[in-house]
N, C-alpha and C positions, 0 to 999 in steps of 0.2 A: 709757438706751441702747436698750431695747426699742423705744421710739418712733423712735429714729434708724434702727434696722434696718427697721422697718415703713415709714418714709418712703422709704428707698432702694428697698425692694421695690415700693412703690407707684409710684415714678418709673420703675422698670424696666418694670413692667406697662404704664404709659402709653406708654412708648417703643416697646414691642413691639406695641401695638395695630394699627398699619398693616400689620404683617407676620404677623398671625396666620394668614393664608392666603397662597397664592402669587400672588395677583392682582397685587400691586405688583411683585414680582420678575419675573413674566412680562411685565409691561408694559415694564419696563426691559430692552429687548431686547439691547442691546449686551453682549458678554461681560464687559467690564470693570466696567460698572455692576451687572450681575446678580451678579457675583462679590462685589463690595463689599457689596451688600445681604445676601447670604448670610453673609458674614464678620461683618458687624455684628450680624445676628440671632443668630448662633452665640455671639458674645461677650456679648451681652446675656442670652441664656439661661444662659450659663455663670455670669454674676454672679448671676442670679436663683436658680439652683440652689445656689450657695454660701451665699447668705443664707437660703434656705428652711430649712436645718437649724438655724438660730439665731433664727428669727423670733419665738419665744416666750421667748427667754432674756433675762435681765437682766444686761447686761455693762457694767461701769464702767471701760472702758479708753479713756483720752483719745486715744491714737494711733489706735485703731480708729475712734473717733468722727470724727476728722479724715479718715481714709481713706474712711469711708462718705459723708462730706460731699463729697469729691472724686468718688466714684463716682456720687453723685446728680447732681452738676453735669454729668458726662459723659452720664448718662442723659437729662438735659434737652436736651443738645446733640443726642444721637441722636434724641430725639423730634422736635426741630425739623427735622432733615434728612429724616427719614422722613415727617413730616407734610407737608413741602414737596413731596417726591416724590409723595405721594398727591394733593396739590393739582394737580400737572401731569398726573397720570394721569387725574383727573376732567376736567380741561380738555380733554385730548385726546379723551376719550370723548364729551364733550358737543359738541365742535366737529367730530365725525365724523372725527377724525384718529387715533382709537384703533385699534390693530391687535392682535387677540387672539394669544395665545402660539402657538397651533397653526399660525399662518400664517408665523411667522418664527423660532421657537425651534429649529428643526431643523437649521439649517446656516448656514455663513458667508455664502453668497450672499444668503440672505434677510435676515440681519443687516445686510449692507452696504446692501441695498435699503432697509431700514427707516431706517438712518442717513442715507441720501441723501434720503429723503423728509423726515426731521426737519430736515436742513440746509436744504432748500428752503423749509420752513415758516419757519425762523428768518430766512432772508434776506427772505422776504416780510414778516415782522413788522417788519423794519427800515424797510420802505418805506411801510407803511400800518398804521393801527389796525384791530383786528378789527371787522368789520361789526356784530357783536353788541353791541359796546360803544358808547361815545360819546367825544367829544374829550377828556374828562377822564380816561378810564380805558382806556389801551391794553391789549391782551392781553399778559400777562406772558410774558417769554421764558425759556426753560429752558436753563441752561448745564450741560451734562452733565459737562464736564471739571471744573468747579468743584465740582459735587455729588459726583463720584467722589473728589476730593481730600479733601473734608470728611469723607466716610465713612471713608476710609483713615486719616486723622489720628485719628479717634475710636477706631477699632479698635486703632491703635498705642498710644494712651494707656490704653485699657481693660485691655490684657493685663497690664502690670506691676501695676496697682492691684488687679485681681482676684486675682493671685498673692499679693500682700501681705495682702489681706483674708482669703484662705483660710488663709494661714500663721498669722495671729494668731487667727482664729476656731478653728482646730484646737486651739491651745493653751488658749483660753478654754473650749472645750467639754469639755476634760478635767477642769476644775475642778468641784468640787461646787457645784451651784446653790444660792445662798443662799435662805432663806425670803423669799417675796415681801413686800416692804413691811412692815418692822417698825413697828408702831404702839405708842404708849404705852398701857400697861394702865390701864384705869379700874377703880375700886372704888366701893362704895356710900357710902363716907365723904364727908361734905360738905366741900368745899374752899372754896367761896364761901359765906360765912355768910348772905348775903342775896341773893335774886333780885329783879330789878327788872322791872316791867311784865308779870309772868306770874301775878299772884295770882289773877285770875279763872279762868284755865285750870287752875291748880293746885287751887283749891278745888273746881271741877267734877269733876276726876278723883278727888280724895280722897273727896268725898261719894259719887261713883258707886261707889267701891270699898267704902266702909263700909256704905252702906245704899241705894245707888241702882242704876242699870242694869247696873253691872258685878258686882253681887252677885246672880248668877244661877246656875241649874243648868248643869252642864257647864263647859267651859273657855272663857274669854273672852280673845281676843287683841286688845290695843290697840297700835296703831302710832303712834309719835311721829316725824313727818317734818320735815326742815328741812335747809338747806344746811350745809356745814361752817362752824363758828364761830358758829352761831346760838344755842347754849346748850342743846342737847338733853340732854346728859349731866348738866349741873348741874341742870336742871329735874327730871330723873328722880331724881337723888340726893335732892332735897328731898321728893319724893313718897314715895320708898322709906322714908325715915326717919319720915315722918308716919304711915304706915299699918302700922308694925311690929306694933302691938298687935292688928291684925285678922287676922294670919296665924300659923299654926303653924310653917311653914317658909318662910324667905326665901333666895332664891338670886340671886346677881348674876354674870353671865358676860359678860366682854368678848370679843365674837366677832371683831371686826376683819376683816381682809381674807381670812383663811383660814377659810372656812365648811366644816368637816368634821364631819358628823353624829356620827361615832364619837368623834372627839376631844372634841367638846362634851359628849357623853353621859358621858364619863369625868370631865370637869371638874365637871359637874352632880352626878354621883354622889359626888364628894369633898366637896361642900357639903351633902349630904343626910344627915340623921341616920339611923343604922342602927336597925333594929327587931329584936326578938327573933324567933328562928326563921327567919331568912333562908335561902333556898335556897343550897346550896353549888354552886359552879361555874356560877351563873346569869350570863347576859350582862347588860351594863349596863342595857339597856332593861327587862328583867324586874325587876332590883333597884330601879330608879327607880319602876316601877309599884307594887311591893310596899311600898316605904317611904312613898309618898305617897298610897296608895289611900284612906285614911280621914282625911287631914289637909288643911286648907286651906293652899294654897301660893301664893306669888308668885315667878315667874321673870322676871328682867330679862335680856334679850339686848341688850346695849349695842353700838352701833357696827357694825351689820350692813350688809354691802355686797352680797352675792350674793343671787340669787333662783332657785336651782335647786329645782324643785318637789319632786322625789323626796326630796332631802335634808331639806327642811322637813318633809315628811310623816313621814319616819322619825324625826326629832328629836322632834316633838310627839306622836307616837303614844302613848307611855306616859303622858303628862300628860292625854290625853283620857279615860283610863280612871279618873281620880280620881272618888270618890263624894261628896266634900265639896262644899258649896255655895260659890260665889264664887271658885273657882280662877281664876288670872289669869296671863297672860303679857304683859309690856310689851316692845315692840321699838322701839329707836331706830335710825333709818337716814337716810341722805342720799338714798336711792333709793326712791321710792314703791313700785316693783314688788318690793322686796326681800322682802316677806312677803305680797304680794297674789296671787301666783300660786296657782291652785287654790282661791281664796276662803279663804285661811288666816286673813286678818284680819277681825275683826268690827267694829272701830271704828278710825278713823284721825283724828289731830289734827295739823294743820300748824302749826309754830311759825314765825311770820313775824318780820321785823325789828322791833325795838323802836320805838315812837313817839318823837317828838322829845323830849318832856319826860322820859319814862322813861329814854331813852338818855343824856340830859344828866346825870341823877342818877347813872347807872352810871359815866359818864365821870368825874364829880366824885369818886366813891368811889375809883376806881382812881388818880386823880392826887393827891388831897388826903388820902385815908384818913379819919380821924376828925376832921380839922381842918374848920373852917367854910370852905366853898368861897369863893374869891375875896376873902375878907375882907382878907388881907394882900397880895394881888396883883391888885388890880382892873384893872391895865393888861393882864392876860393874857386877860380875858374875851372880847374881840372876836376875837382870833386863836383862842382856844379854841372859840368857836362855829363858826368856819370849819373847824377840824379836825373837829369833830363832824359837820358837814355832809358831809365827805368820807368818813366811815366808814359811812354808810348803815345805821345801826342794828344793826350786827353786834357782839354783846357781846365776842367774841374780838378784834375789831379795837380796841375800847376798851381791852382789857387790854394788847394789844401797845403801843399808843400811850401808855397811862398809864405804862408802865415807862420809855419814852423821855423823857417830859415831867417826871416827878416828880423825876428826878435833878438837873435844873437848872430851877428855877422862874424863868427869866429870859425876857424878851421876845425876845432874840436867839436863844436855843435853840428856843423854840416857833416862831418864824418860820422858822428853818432847817428844822425838822422838817416844817412845813406845806409849804414851797416844794419841798423835796426828796422829799416823800412817803416819808420814811425808813422808815415802817412796812412798806413793800413790800420792803425789803432785809433784814428780820429773818429768820433761818433756823431758829429753834428750833421744835421740834414743837408748841409751845404758842403760836405766832404765827399771825397771820391768813393771810398769803400762802402759807406752807407747807401750811396746812389746805386752802385753796382749790386749791393746786397738786396736792395729793394726789387731790382729786376729778377733776382733769383727767387725771392720770396713769392713773387707773383707767378712764377712758373707752376704749372700743374706738377703734382708730386712725381709722376713717372718721368717727367723731363728733368726734375731736380736730381733724381737718382742717376740718370744717364750722364748728367753734367758732372756731378761731384766725383765720380770715379776717375775723371781726368786728372785729379790731383796726384794720382799714382805715377803719372808719366812725367818724363823730363820736360822742362820748359821748352816751348817752340817745337814740340814733337809734332810731326806731320802724320796724320791719320789717313788711312784709306777708308772709304765708306764701308766696305765689307769688313775691314778690321774692327771698326766700331760696332757694327751690327753683330758680328760673331762674338765679340766680348760681352755685349749686353745679353746675348743669348746664353752664354756661359754663366753669367751672373744672375740669371732668372729674373730680369727686370723688364722683359717685354711682355705685354699683356696678350695672352693667347686665348682670351675668352671668346673672341669673334672667330668662329670656325671658318668663315669665308676668307680670312686673310692669313697668309703665311707669316711666320715670325719675321722672315726677311722683309716683307712689305711693311709690317708694323715698325720694325727698326728703322727703315729708310724714311718712313713718315716722321718718326721721332727726330731723326737727324735733320731733316728738312726744317722742322719746327725750331730746332736749336739754332740753325743757321739764320732763319728768318728773324729770330729774336736776338741775334747778335752774339750768341755764346760761342759759336764756332765761325771762323772765317773760311770761306771756300775759295781755294786757289786752283785755277785750271792750268795744268802744265802744258808744255809745248806739244806733247804727244796726245793732248786731249783728255788725259786722265785728271781726276779731281783729287785734291788733297785738302784736308781740313785741319785748321790750326786754332788753338786757344791762346790768345795773346797773353802777355805776362800778367797784367792786372787781373784778368779773369782767371788765370791759373792760380794766382794768389787767393782769389775769392774761393775757388774750388778747394784749395788747401784749408782755408778757414772754415768753410761750412761742413767739411767732411772730417774735421779733426778728431771727432769722437770715434770714428770707425776706420779712417784711412790714415796711413802714415807712410811718407816717403822719406827714405834715409839716404844721406850722402855724408861724405867725410866732414862737410861743413856744419852739420847739425847733429851727428850721431851722439856726441858726448853730452849734448844738452837735452836729449830725450828724457822726459819724465816717465814715471811708471804709468802705463796706459793699458790697463787690463781689458778695456772695451774695444781695442783695435782688432778688427777682423780682416783687414786688407792691408798688405804690406808690399812696398817696393823698395829695392836697394839699388842705388845708382853708383857704380864704380867709375870714377874719373881716372884719366891717365896719370894725373898728379898723385893719385893714391898708391901708385906702384913705381913712382919715379926713382925712389931709392929704398933701401932696406928699412931704414928707420920709419919712413912714412907708411910703408907696407905693414910693418909690425904694429905700429901705433893704431892704424885703422883696424887691423885684425883684432887687437885687444878691445877696442871700442865696440866692434861688432859683437864680440863674445858676451858683452853685458846685456844684450837684448833678451837673452833667456830669462834674466831676472826682471826686466822691465815690462815684458809682454807676456800674455798668456798664449804661448805658442800653440797649445792644443786647440785654441779657439780660432786660429787663423783659417780663413776661407780662400784667401788670395795671396799668392807670392809672385812677384815680378822681379827679375834680375836684369838690370840694364848695364851696358858698358862692355867693351870688348875684353876687358881684363877680369870680368867677374869669375871666370873659371879658375883664376889664381887663388880664390878664396874657397874652393870646393871643400877643403877639410874643415874650415871654420863653419861653413853652411851646414855640413852634415851634422855637426853638434847642435847648431841652433835649431834646425828643423827636425830633429829626431822625433819629437812628439807631435809634429804637424800632421795629424791624421784626419782633419776635417776639411782639407783643401778641396776646393771646387775649381779653382782657376790657377793655372801655372803658365807663366810666360817667360821664356829664356831668350834674351836678345843678343845676337851677334857676338858670341864669345870668340876671342882670338885663339884661345887654347882649348883643345878638345877635352871632353870628359864624359863619363857615363852618368846619365841622369840619376840613377840609383845611388851614385856616390855623393850626390848633393841631397837627395831626398831618400833616406834609407827606408822610409815607410811607404815609398811610392807604390810597391805592389799591393799595398793594403788601403789605397785611397778609394774607398767605396763610393765617395761622394763626387769624384772627379767629373766635371762637365766640360772643361775647356783646357786643351793643351796646345800651346803654340810655341814652336821653336824656330827662331830666325837665326840660322847658323852662319858662321863665318868659317869656323873650323869644324872638325868632326865631333858631333854630339851623338851619343849612342843611347838607344833605349833597349834594354834587355828584357823588360817585363812582357808577359803575355797580354797584349793590349786588348784582346777580346774579353778579358775579365772586367773591364771598366764599363759595366752595364748602363751607367747613367751618362756616359760620354756623349756630348752633343757636337763638339767641334774638335777635330783633329787636324791641325794645320802645321805640317812639316814639309813645305813645298820643295825644299832643296834636296838634291840627290845625296848630299853628304850627311844625312841623318839616317843611319841604319836602324830599322825597327824590326822587332820580332812580331810579325803579324801572321798567325797561322790561318788555316783554311776556315776556321769558325768565326770570321769577322762578321758574319751575318747575325751573331749574337748581340751586336750593338744596335738593338732595335730603336734606340732613341737618337741615333746619330743623325744630325742635320747636315753637317759639312765635313766631308772627307777630302782634304786638300793635301794630297801626297803626290810628289813628283814621280816617285818610283813606279815603274811599269809592273805589270803582272798582277793587277788586282783581280783579274778574272781567274787567276790560279789560286787565289786565297779564299774564295767562297764560290759555291755553286748556286747560291740562292740570294742574289742581291735584292730580290723582290721582298724579302723580309725587312729590309731597311726602308720602311714605308715613308719615313720622314726625311729621307735623304734628298738634298737639293743639289749636291755637287757630285758629278761622276764624269770624269774627263772622257772616258771611252767605254762603250758597251760592245763587247765582242759576242757575236752570235755563236751559240754553243756548237762545238764539234767534239764528239767523244766525251772526254771528261773535262774539257777546258772551255770556259765561256759561260754564257747565260742563255736560257730559253727566252724567246721573244715575248712570251706572255708575262714575264716578270716586269717588263716596262710598264704594263698597265697598272701594276700595283704601286708604282712610284708616284703617288698622287701629288707630292710637293715639288716635283722635279722642275728644274730650270736653272740657268738661262740658256745654256748651250749643251748640245748633246751630239756625240759622234757615235753612230751605229756602223760597225764595220764587220766584214766577213759575212755579209747578208746571204751569200750563196750557201752558207752552212745550214740555212733553214730548209729542211727537206720537204715540208708540207706547206701548202698554201694556207691552211687553217692556222698554222703556227704564226705566220706573218700577220694574219688578220688580228690575232690576239694582242698585238702590240698596242693598238688603239691610240696611235699618236694624235689623232684628231681631238682627244680629250686633254692633251697636255697644253694648257692655256698659257703657261709661263715660259715655254721655250721660244726664244727669239732667234737662235741660230741653230740650224740643223744640218748635219753632215751625214749623208747616206752613201756607204762605200761597199763595193764588191771587190774581191781580190783581183788584182790585175793579172796575175800569173796563174789563175785557176785553169785547170786543163779542160774542163767541159763546160760549155756555155749553152744555156737554154733560153733563147730570146723571149719566147712566149712566157715561160715561168718568171723571168726577171721583169717582164712588163707587168704581169699580175702582181708581183711582189711590190713594185714601185707604186702601182695604183693603190695598193692596200696601205701604204705608209703615208697616207695623206695627213699633213700636219694641221694644227689649228690655224685659223685665219690671223691670229696674233703674230705669226712668224714674220721676222724681218729679213732673214738671210738664209738661203738654201744652197748647199753644195751637194752635187751628185757626182760620184766618181766610180769609174770601172763598170758602169751599167752596160750590160750587153743586149738590152732590149732594142726594139726597132721603132717604138713610138714613145711619145711624151704622155705623161699621165693626164687624165681629164681635169684634175684639179689645178 
């Protein structure tokens, strides 16, 4: 329930974003609309205030959960209407029809005059398209009456829901808060008599403890890291029992979710033998130090989750004062940072998934016990191998499935378990999905958001870091409250946290590039936890989709088998057509189309997505057959909320809309040359654009003022202006977010030294690679002028790579 409250708070924060200042309210000059904006803002703040008191509470009330879900849906509607209002505010401002508040907010006459001007503009829009657009994209009209009614309706619905939420929350907050997340206690007693595939690692640790690198002066801290269900506790239990004879004192503490140094010190003290002459009234830390000072000890801290530095230092302080050689602490954790803060850990070992052969032996042991595997049931071998492949080397997964399979050693039972993935439905603390779900529950809410959108992608999809960060940017899930950090840096920090916590696996390719993968079981977890909002459809599940009006994010995966023959194609097309009845298409915020054959279904998609006018994210992946985007999304020119557009083309995919009308667009990623786009000279209207990743050349011909794109982080080339083509050098200084690479060419076009000085590259802290180029074939070279220019283009000291080409000066710059 804590996640449900966090989700509602997050939705309210997003909805309030356009009205954090009075710019939008002041623009909406008419009294009725201004009043509605104020009323809606007040109601949203009221809801936010109610939930703030309970944001860290664990509440298991199903009625409250349903009310919070309704509250979030209303927050989404409020976000849509305020976001749409902000779109028209930007449109008025850019088209020079914007009137600031001090010109009309003071009285009725000014308000009437403003409304008259607005009406005149609306009539004009009925007669002709905006001159800034093209025949495909008329300027959108603003219906003030309809907008006012939408806001009033939302306010009317919010009031009773907020009252009910407050009423139930007040009752819940009077209850004693239960201890967070009760976990099963572990002990050093061996439960699994044999471990599989870990003998080498176990021998290395045992040898290190008895006579190797861990037998050293002072305290040695060894960390054993791995995701939930990988077998860390079982592995450590076997080590604990094998090295008993090497220690005078052995202590096993199950830390779990509640890391409290005082509580843990008390538990440790209870397991530590008393010594004669102990101080009376001494605190726990002093008694631990006194009892262990001259003894060799092993302390196991099992199932550690938190990594608060001061708590760790306080807990380990008395152990560091031991005088015996070979004292040791072993920490098991899912979170690598759990004991690495402040350099607490000396050694770290990561337990990976078991290899295929070892995992099969483990699987056989759980299913058949001491019987000879497969001897009496050879017909089960093939389906058994398929099941093993699905479990991805997780010992706890093998244990869960073994219990399901050994009860009925029949082909029907095993096939049913395989096809239904029944192990995902098991709810015991000792089953695999609850173990993985616990890791998810322990994530901060912002990381949960980043993780669960992975459910929209195909299994084993390989992500690039920029791909993920750009997607999260488009989904508005990156926290931008810290003005000192770019969204890019925040996103990379989130990704690093998810890798460290085991939710993404980082693979480094031969060329040095990194790709990130979510393995199958975690992908299934993402599907499970996001099911109320995210839906991924393929031919295997489309006909089983139930009515899901709460779904806001949709992906459709077209497999090659879906178009193998006419019958399969027509059948899948019919199944897809039913989505209009099962989903509220008008509420969709995300649509992703995967598979090289998805273009074959363009006519079906245009019917499905006809009412999809709230889209913020569109991803079109590698179609084999070309199409026009507007033939799939007929409402595309009217997508006022669009933040993210990514096209990964294989064949020709065409955009005919006037892209400069998407004022909220933050990411435009169409890197390949075979994506023709209609991008007029007014691209500088996209003031919120963060990433412009377009392979096609000629950007400098499409806008004369790139400096207006103050949030832009990607620009492959900056051509210094000559006549009407290129940019003035001073515009670089306005690109505050720019990085990581910048190429400035045709520098000889800068006629005045002052113009070069205005670039102020020394303030561009994010640029790591800089290319400064003068035209090689320029007719007139002025060495002194070019020396001065190069001297003025001093980069920031963070620069890692510098290329200078065509420079005609005689000296090197002083920097």
